[in-house]
N, C-alpha and C positions, 0 to 999 in steps of 0.2 A: 466575456464577464472578466470579471477583475480578479487580481489573485484573493483581496479582501472578500469580495462576495461571493466566493469559492471557498477560501476557510468559515466565514458566516455557515453558510450552508452547511458543510462540513461536521461542524460542531454537533448540529441533531442525529448526524448518520449513526448505525450499529454498524458494530465490527461483520463483514460479510467473509473476510479472505485471514484464516488463521497462520502462521509460516512458524509450523514446527520441526521437529529434528529431519525429517524428509527433505528437508532445504525447499530454494526459490523453485527449481526446477518442477518440486508437484506441483505449485502453484501457477505456477506462468498461465498456462490454457485458463485454468478456470477465471483468474483476471481477466484477463481478455478478454474473457464470455461476459463476465459481467458488466464490464467497460462499455460494452458493444449495446445493453438493455439501459444502460444507468447512466449519469455525467458523472457521478464521483461515488470513489471505492474506498473503504475503510482498512485497511492492512493491520491486522496486530501480529509480532515477531513476538513470538514466543521464547523463553531465557534455552530452550535446545538449540532453538536456531541462531541466536547471537553469535556464541561462543563470545571470542575477543572483540566480535564483530559491531561500531553501533549501530542503530536503526537508518542514520542517514546514507550510508553507506549501504547498506543491504537494501534501505528502500531505492537508493538509483538505480543499484545492479536489478531490482524486479524491474522496475517502472523502463529499461533499458528493452529487458527483457520478453516487455509485454507491449512493446511501443508505446507504453504511454508518458504522464509525467505528471513528479512528484508534486502534489499542491503545495503538502506541510507534514511535517514530522514531529509528533510532542509523543514526550517521555518513548513507549514502546509501541508506537503506532505512529502509521503513515497513510495519508489521504492521496489518491490517484487518480487523476483524470486523463 
């Protein structure tokens, strides 16, 4: 499936993983579990998790930790596969 098709599918997804003040480590296993059950997972990075870092940086780090790939980031949200 192309990136364009994945982004199109991601548009209607609900956020199912929220990254807050507990950081990326707190959601890595949950994300990995969700990716076993579905192709795409939408992740929201709350202000407490971002600090001075941007969403792209956090999404890349989370994807690496969960053995996933970033499909896109938009605002404070990322879609991973």
